[in-house]
N, C-alpha and C positions, 0 to 999 in steps of 0.2 A: 781678640779677633784683630786680627790685619785689617788694612784698609781697604787689600784686594777681594779678602771675604764678606765683607760686609758691600763693596760694589756687584759680587756676585750674588748677593742675596736680594738686592735693591733691584737690580736686571730682572731675578727671578719670582720677586712679587710684581715688576713691571707685568710681562711675559704671562704671568698667573691674570692680570688684570687683562690684559689684551684680549686673552682668550675670552677672558667674560663678557668681555665687552662684543667682541663677533658674535658671539653665540646670542647675547639677545637682541644686535642688531637684523640677524639674521632671522630671528623669531617675530622681530617687530616689524619687518620687510612682509613674513608670510600674514599676520595677522592684516596687516594694510590691504593686500593682494585681499584678503576675504573681505574685506570691508567695503571693499571698492569693487567685490564682483556681488556682493550683497548688495551694495546702493544700485549698484546697474538693474538688477533683477527688482527693487523696488520701483525704480524709475518708469524700467519697462510694464509694471504695474499699474500704477500709478496714470501711464499713459492709455493703457485697456480700459481703466475704470472710467478715465473722463472720457474719454468716446462711444463706449456702454451710456454715459451719463448724457451725452450729447444726443444721441439716438432716442434715447426715454424722454427728453426734453419735444423732440420731434414727434413719438409720436401723441405724448400729451397735447401739443399745439393740432396735430390732426383731429385731436379728439373732442378739441375745445372747437375747433372751426367745424365737425359736426354737428355738434350738438345748438352751436350757434346757428345754423343753417333748419335745424330743425324747431329750432324757437322763433324764428322768423317767418 
């Protein structure tokens, strides 16, 4: 096998590896995009739940105030 043939073989292997890495990179970018979107959705859900919790706390405070008024 000549030097040129070995060089061509190595270049072809590097090219194949490069294409595989590009493909993997694309898949990882897509996965990251999906995870980011999922994280944004979860953040929004948490914010809504915190708001709901705050409203429930306010309701509880009103009920406690009414009970205290009745007991006074």
